[in-house]
N, CA, C and O of each residue as an XYZ file, in Angstrom:
376
protein
N     -58.592    -76.341     39.536
C     -57.253    -76.148     40.068
C     -57.138    -74.729     40.633
O     -57.450    -73.753     39.951
N     -56.699    -74.633     41.853
C     -56.521    -73.321     42.474
C     -55.218    -72.697     42.030
O     -54.189    -73.356     41.881
N     -55.311    -71.391     41.825
C     -54.102    -70.672     41.427
C     -53.252    -70.383     42.649
O     -53.765    -70.002     43.701
N     -51.973    -70.563     42.506
C     -51.014    -70.325     43.577
C     -50.811    -68.822     43.768
O     -50.669    -68.082     42.795
N     -50.799    -68.383     45.007
C     -50.523    -66.988     45.326
C     -49.011    -66.810     45.383
O     -48.309    -67.593     46.024
N     -48.522    -65.789     44.716
C     -47.098    -65.473     44.741
C     -46.928    -63.993     45.034
O     -47.764    -63.178     44.643
N     -45.854    -63.646     45.715
C     -45.552    -62.240     46.000
C     -44.050    -62.023     45.992
O     -43.266    -62.880     46.400
N     -43.681    -60.849     45.515
C     -42.278    -60.434     45.516
C     -42.246    -58.990     45.989
O     -42.994    -58.151     45.486
N     -41.389    -58.701     46.947
C     -41.256    -57.347     47.473
C     -39.952    -56.735     46.983
O     -38.895    -57.365     47.032
N     -40.046    -55.498     46.512
C     -38.877    -54.749     46.071
C     -38.640    -53.595     47.029
O     -39.579    -53.047     47.606
N     -37.375    -53.233     47.192
C     -37.012    -52.048     47.963
C     -36.162    -51.179     47.067
O     -35.252    -51.658     46.390
N     -36.470    -49.884     47.071
C     -35.709    -48.977     46.218
C     -35.049    -47.862     47.013
O     -33.854    -47.614     46.853
N     -35.800    -47.194     47.858
C     -35.349    -46.001     48.573
C     -33.869    -45.868     48.836
O     -33.235    -44.991     48.250
N     -33.280    -46.698     49.695
C     -31.866    -46.520     50.032
C     -30.909    -47.124     49.000
O     -29.694    -46.991     49.141
N     -31.428    -47.771     47.987
C     -30.590    -48.461     47.000
C     -30.522    -47.673     45.700
O     -31.425    -46.895     45.392
N     -29.459    -47.872     44.943
C     -29.362    -47.212     43.641
C     -30.237    -47.909     42.611
O     -30.669    -47.290     41.639
N     -30.498    -49.186     42.818
C     -31.341    -50.004     41.947
C     -32.291    -50.795     42.842
O     -31.879    -51.283     43.895
N     -33.573    -50.930     42.435
C     -34.479    -51.752     43.252
C     -33.942    -53.171     43.421
O     -33.420    -53.769     42.480
N     -34.080    -53.694     44.636
C     -33.653    -55.069     44.903
C     -34.831    -55.877     45.447
O     -35.781    -55.333     46.010
N     -34.736    -57.178     45.262
C     -35.736    -58.092     45.811
C     -35.420    -58.278     47.288
O     -34.326    -58.713     47.646
N     -36.391    -57.944     48.153
C     -36.159    -58.080     49.589
C     -36.968    -59.220     50.201
O     -36.688    -59.648     51.320
N     -37.966    -59.710     49.476
C     -38.753    -60.853     49.955
C     -39.479    -61.471     48.780
O     -39.853    -60.787     47.827
N     -39.670    -62.770     48.865
C     -40.479    -63.467     47.865
C     -41.013    -64.742     48.476
O     -40.395    -65.328     49.364
N     -42.161    -65.164     47.995
C     -42.725    -66.382     48.534
C     -43.993    -66.795     47.817
O     -44.553    -66.046     47.016
N     -44.428    -68.000     48.122
C     -45.640    -68.578     47.552
C     -46.649    -68.830     48.664
O     -46.292    -68.980     49.832
N     -47.906    -68.873     48.273
C     -49.016    -69.242     49.139
C     -49.006    -68.502     50.480
O     -49.167    -67.281     50.496
N     -48.822    -69.208     51.611
C     -48.921    -68.573     52.932
C     -47.869    -67.474     53.105
O     -48.164    -66.425     53.677
N     -46.668    -67.698     52.625
C     -45.614    -66.681     52.735
C     -45.984    -65.463     51.887
O     -45.791    -64.324     52.313
N     -46.509    -65.702     50.702
C     -46.944    -64.605     49.835
C     -48.046    -63.799     50.510
O     -48.033    -62.569     50.462
N     -48.987    -64.473     51.128
C     -50.076    -63.787     51.827
C     -49.522    -62.921     52.953
O     -50.008    -61.811     53.171
N     -48.515    -63.411     53.671
C     -47.905    -62.628     54.751
C     -47.165    -61.404     54.195
O     -47.211    -60.327     54.788
N     -46.492    -61.574     53.067
C     -45.777    -60.449     52.442
C     -46.772    -59.359     52.062
O     -46.548    -58.183     52.349
N     -47.865    -59.744     51.422
C     -48.882    -58.777     50.993
C     -49.540    -58.119     52.205
O     -49.742    -56.905     52.221
N     -49.871    -58.911     53.212
C     -50.503    -58.372     54.413
C     -49.593    -57.359     55.111
O     -50.045    -56.285     55.508
N     -48.323    -57.701     55.259
C     -47.383    -56.793     55.917
C     -47.186    -55.528     55.082
O     -47.109    -54.430     55.633
N     -47.104    -55.671     53.773
C     -46.964    -54.499     52.905
C     -48.142    -53.553     53.105
O     -47.956    -52.347     53.263
N     -49.332    -54.093     53.098
C     -50.525    -53.250     53.279
C     -50.546    -52.604     54.657
O     -50.923    -51.439     54.782
N     -50.148    -53.337     55.695
C     -50.081    -52.769     57.048
C     -49.126    -51.584     57.092
O     -49.376    -50.600     57.788
N     -48.030    -51.686     56.343
C     -47.002    -50.642     56.332
C     -47.324    -49.516     55.349
O     -46.555    -48.564     55.220
N     -48.460    -49.627     54.658
C     -48.839    -48.598     53.688
C     -48.067    -48.688     52.387
O     -47.945    -47.704     51.657
N     -47.547    -49.876     52.098
C     -46.789    -50.092     50.861
C     -47.765    -50.485     49.761
O     -48.624    -51.346     49.953
N     -47.622    -49.842     48.603
C     -48.473    -50.139     47.460
C     -48.219    -51.569     46.981
O     -47.072    -52.010     46.901
N     -49.296    -52.286     46.665
C     -49.194    -53.655     46.155
C     -49.704    -53.657     44.721
O     -50.882    -53.400     44.472
N     -48.821    -53.946     43.788
C     -49.174    -54.028     42.375
C     -49.481    -55.467     42.021
O     -48.782    -56.384     42.453
N     -50.512    -55.663     41.245
C     -50.858    -57.010     40.782
C     -50.622    -57.066     39.281
O     -51.496    -56.712     38.490
N     -49.447    -57.510     38.903
C     -49.042    -57.555     37.501
C     -48.438    -58.927     37.222
O     -47.265    -59.156     37.515
N     -49.227    -59.842     36.658
C     -48.745    -61.217     36.450
C     -47.490    -61.315     35.583
O     -46.629    -62.157     35.838
N     -47.377    -60.459     34.556
C     -46.190    -60.521     33.691
C     -44.942    -60.083     34.458
O     -43.890    -60.712     34.351
N     -45.065    -58.998     35.233
C     -43.920    -58.544     36.017
C     -43.568    -59.572     37.081
O     -42.390    -59.836     37.321
N     -44.571    -60.151     37.717
C     -44.335    -61.198     38.711
C     -43.556    -62.362     38.094
O     -42.618    -62.878     38.702
N     -43.944    -62.769     36.895
C     -43.251    -63.884     36.231
C     -41.779    -63.552     35.991
O     -40.908    -64.406     36.162
N     -41.509    -62.317     35.597
C     -40.114    -61.919     35.352
C     -39.330    -61.796     36.658
O     -38.188    -62.249     36.744
N     -39.939    -61.184     37.670
C     -39.244    -60.998     38.947
C     -39.056    -62.304     39.705
O     -38.128    -62.432     40.503
N     -39.936    -63.280     39.458
C     -39.839    -64.546     40.191
C     -38.565    -65.319     39.843
O     -38.195    -66.253     40.554
N     -37.908    -64.941     38.774
C     -36.636    -65.585     38.395
C     -35.480    -65.109     39.271
O     -34.412    -65.720     39.286
N     -35.700    -64.014     39.998
C     -34.641    -63.436     40.824
C     -34.658    -64.035     42.223
O     -35.664    -64.594     42.659
N     -33.547    -63.913     42.910
C     -33.427    -64.345     44.301
C     -33.490    -63.129     45.214
O     -33.308    -61.997     44.766
N     -33.748    -63.366     46.486
C     -33.706    -62.292     47.474
C     -32.291    -61.698     47.455
O     -31.301    -62.424     47.355
N     -32.217    -60.388     47.550
C     -30.991    -59.580     47.503
C     -30.485    -59.321     46.085
O     -29.480    -58.629     45.919
N     -31.153    -59.859     45.055
C     -30.772    -59.564     43.673
C     -31.302    -58.194     43.274
O     -32.416    -57.818     43.639
N     -30.492    -57.447     42.517
C     -30.966    -56.210     41.900
C     -31.837    -56.585     40.701
O     -31.632    -57.623     40.072
N     -32.818    -55.721     40.392
C     -33.613    -56.011     39.204
C     -32.718    -55.819     37.977
O     -31.847    -54.949     37.982
N     -32.923    -56.617     36.931
C     -32.091    -56.482     35.732
C     -32.460    -55.222     34.942
O     -33.578    -54.717     35.043
N     -31.511    -54.731     34.162
C     -31.713    -53.489     33.411
C     -32.945    -53.542     32.510
O     -33.590    -52.516     32.296
N     -33.279    -54.699     31.986
C     -34.442    -54.777     31.089
C     -35.766    -54.549     31.817
O     -36.800    -54.369     31.173
N     -35.745    -54.553     33.150
C     -36.970    -54.270     33.913
C     -36.993    -52.856     34.491
O     -37.962    -52.484     35.154
N     -35.950    -52.064     34.256
C     -35.891    -50.714     34.806
C     -37.126    -49.889     34.420
O     -37.755    -49.272     35.280
N     -37.464    -49.879     33.146
C     -38.583    -49.052     32.693
C     -39.893    -49.505     33.316
O     -40.677    -48.679     33.782
N     -40.134    -50.800     33.327
C     -41.379    -51.320     33.895
C     -41.494    -50.971     35.372
O     -42.537    -50.493     35.817
N     -40.446    -51.201     36.123
C     -40.468    -50.907     37.559
C     -40.527    -49.395     37.779
O     -41.179    -48.942     38.720
N     -39.864    -48.609     36.937
C     -39.892    -47.149     37.069
C     -41.308    -46.611     36.891
O     -41.704    -45.679     37.590
N     -42.068    -47.177     35.976
C     -43.456    -46.747     35.775
C     -44.270    -46.996     37.041
O     -45.028    -46.130     37.477
N     -44.114    -48.173     37.625
C     -44.844    -48.495     38.854
C     -44.380    -47.578     39.989
O     -45.208    -47.043     40.726
N     -43.071    -47.393     40.136
C     -42.559    -46.533     41.203
C     -43.030    -45.092     41.036
O     -43.372    -44.439     42.022
N     -43.052    -44.585     39.800
C     -43.492    -43.203     39.595
C     -44.955    -43.048     39.980
O     -45.347    -42.016     40.525
N     -45.761    -44.057     39.705
C     -47.166    -44.016     40.094
C     -47.302    -44.050     41.611
O     -48.125    -43.331     42.176
N     -46.503    -44.876     42.268
C     -46.533    -44.957     43.726
C     -46.113    -43.619     44.336
O     -46.757    -43.139     45.269
N     -45.049    -43.017     43.824
C     -44.627    -41.710     44.316
C     -45.776    -40.710     44.162
O     -46.073    -39.961     45.093
N     -46.415    -40.696     43.008
C     -47.520    -39.772     42.752
C     -48.651    -40.006     43.747
O     -49.201    -39.049     44.291
N     -49.007    -41.277     43.994
C     -50.074    -41.593     44.943
C     -49.757    -41.077     46.345
O     -50.653    -40.664     47.081
N     -48.478    -41.103     46.703
C     -48.061    -40.666     48.043
C     -47.727    -39.177     48.097
O     -47.349    -38.669     49.153
N     -47.861    -38.474     46.977
C     -47.538    -37.056     46.954
C     -46.057    -36.787     47.106
O     -45.660    -35.746     47.629
N     -45.230    -37.730     46.647
C     -43.780    -37.622     46.784
C     -43.123    -37.483     45.420
O     -43.750    -37.683     44.379
N     -41.856    -37.138     45.457
C     -41.019    -37.146     44.260
C     -39.846    -38.078     44.518
O     -39.430    -38.245     45.665
N     -39.307    -38.689     43.467
C     -38.133    -39.545     43.674
C     -37.033    -38.761     44.391
O     -36.734    -37.621     44.036
N     -36.446    -39.385     45.392
C     -35.398    -38.753     46.182
C     -35.905    -38.236     47.521
O     -35.112    -38.018     48.436
N     -37.238    -38.032     47.652
C     -37.792    -37.551     48.920
C     -37.441    -38.486     50.079
O     -37.140    -38.021     51.178
N     -37.476    -39.799     49.840
C     -37.189    -40.752     50.913
C     -35.732    -40.680     51.334
O     -35.419    -40.933     52.498
N     -34.836    -40.344     50.422
C     -33.425    -40.213     50.767
C     -33.198    -38.953     51.591
O     -32.359    -38.948     52.491
N     -33.927    -37.896     51.299
C     -33.829    -36.652     52.075
C     -34.321    -36.899     53.501
O     -33.744    -36.378     54.455
N     -35.397    -37.701     53.649
C     -35.922    -38.027     54.971
C     -34.904    -38.806     55.801
O     -34.803    -38.596     57.010
N     -34.148    -39.703     55.162
C     -33.171    -40.522     55.882
C     -31.966    -39.682     56.334
O     -31.330    -39.999     57.339
N     -31.662    -38.635     55.606
C     -30.519    -37.790     55.943
C     -30.822    -36.895     57.135
O     -29.902    -36.429     57.808
N     -32.107    -36.648     57.405
C     -32.501    -35.760     58.521
C     -32.272    -36.402     59.854
O     -32.549    -35.794     60.888
């Protein structure tokens, strides 16, 4: 049995809380991952987080019980990009 590909995209920068901006299975999931990589967006492969986020709909904010988990991933992404939280908001104000 082949495992189904799933992807969920979160956006945080302009929002006070990360929100689900895209989600999909199989071909749609592959397109989400491909576009994320093209845009230089970090792709995390975390089956437990995926299972929790898959319960949400597009435009839903992540629930408070996932704040810490998502914050850990976001802090790592910021570190990889040489950024600090809030840098993206400063860029938008310019």
